[in-house]
N, C-alpha and C positions, 0 to 999 in steps of 0.2 A: 643799765650797768654794764659795765666792761667785764670782759670774758675773765681777766685774771680775778676780778672782785668773785665771781662765780666759783672759780677755782679754790679762792681762799674759803668761801662758804662752803665747799664740798669737803675740803680739809677739815676744816672745823667740826663738821658733822662727824667725819671720821676719829678724830680726837674724842668726842663725846661717846661715841659707840665705844671705842678703846677704853676709855676711864667706865664705862659701864661695865666692862668685861672684869675690871680690877675689882669694882665694888660688889657687884653682883656673881661675878662667876661667869663661867663659859656659857653662853646663850647663842645657839647656833643660827637663828633668825638675825641677831645683832651681829654676829660675826660675818653672815651673808651679806647684811646690808653694807658693812665695811668693805667687804670685796667689791661688791658692786658699785660703792661709791668711787674707790680707787679705780677700778676699770673706767668710769666715766670721766675721771679727770686724765687717764691716759688718751682715751679718745679723743678729748678737747685738747689735749696738748699736742696730740698727732696731727690734727686738724689745723691747729694754729700753724704749725711748721709747715705743712702743705700750703695754706694759705699764704704764709709769708714768702714761701719759695716761688710759688705763681707771682706774687705780687713784683717781687725782686725780678723775675723772668720778664714780666711786662716793663717794668722800670728799664731794663736792660735793653730791650726792644725799642721801648720808644728811644732813651739815649742813642742807640744806634742809628735809628731813623734820622733824628736831629743833626748827629755828626753828619751822615751821608748828605743832608742838606746843606750843611755849613761847607763841607767839601764842595758840592756843586756851585755854591756861592763863591767860594774863592776863585776858582774855575771860571765864572760866568765873565762873560765880557758885557759892557754897558752897549746901550744903543750907539754911541758915536762910536764907538771902536769898532763895532759890526760895520757901521756905515763906511768908515774908514777901509775895512779888510775887503768888503764886498767891492768896490770901487776897483781893487786890482783885477777883477774879472770882468768889468765893464769895457765894451768897445767902442761907448760912445763918448765924445769931449765935447761936442756943441751943447748947450743948455737946453735948447729946443728940442733936438734929436734926442737927448738924454731923457727929457719930458715925455715926447710922446713914445719912446721905448718903455719907459716905466709904466705909462698908464695902460699903453695896450698890453704889456706883459704882465702887469697886475691882474687884469682882467681875465687874461688866458690862463693864469694860475689859480685864481679863485673859481674859474669854470671848472678846473681839474679837481681842486678839494669838493666842490658841489656835486661832481660825478662821482667820485667814490663814495659819499653820503647817499646820493642816489642809488646807486647799485646795493647799497646796502639796505635801504630802505624800501624800494620797490623790485627789485630783482633778485633777492635770497642770496645776495653775497654776504660773505662775513666782512664787518668793518675791518678794512686793511689799515692799522693804525700807523704802523711804520709808512706805508706808503701816503697816509695824509698829514703826517707829520714832515717828510720830503716835501710835499707840496705847499706845506705852509711856510717852510723855510725858503722855497722860491718865492711866495707872497712877499716874506720881508724883504728878500733881496730886491724885488721891484720898489718896495716903497721906499728903500734906501738909494735906490736909483732916482726915484721922484724927489726925493728931499735933497740930494745933491744937485739935481737940477734946479732945483728952487733956493739953492744955498741956504738951506736950513738945516739944523742937526736934528735927527730923528728923537733926541732927549726933549728938544723943545716942543716937537710935534706931540711926544707922549705927555709933556708935563700941560700943555695947553688942552688936551685932551679930557685928561684927569679933573683939571680944573672947571671945563665945561660941565663935565657930569657931577663934579660936587655942588655946582651950582644947580644944575637941572634937578638933581636928585639928592639934596642935602642929607637925607635922612635913609639913603638907599633906594634901589629902584621901587617905583610904585607904579602901576597900571594906570591909574588915574592921572597922574603927573605927565606920563608917556602920551597919553590920548589928547590931552589939554595943554600941551606944551607950546610955550612960546619960542620962536626960533631966535 
């Protein structure tokens, strides 16, 4: 039953009480009944307004969150654009040197990422998310360096990886499929 139906029923009871007054004269018990029903309607209506305001607040917050996500997407660069821009700061030109630099740098930066997590996990440090994000950015830079050395777009690497994962885990990750996977 909807709240508005409950309110209609309460209003109907009030009307019944009022008609009783008109027919049988003033009876304090029925008058108090009518007042209590009117008070109940008032409380329910106030709660409805409060609930609606809360719901609209949540909707606004949700809309704001999605708008921020859309704004981030509008300003986001794709992998290939990132790869192109990252090469502006590369000091290697030979593909072999670029590959060696990329692989060595990738491992060094991945080591810096694990060091941040290790300090948090085992040495009582707070997880420094900003530092970790910086290091992940460096990992990404070296991935761009490797892809450029191989003359492959980063988006192609990402697409191939997603296809591999879809084939390996068509319904999402499952431990059993991970343990017994074919290469």
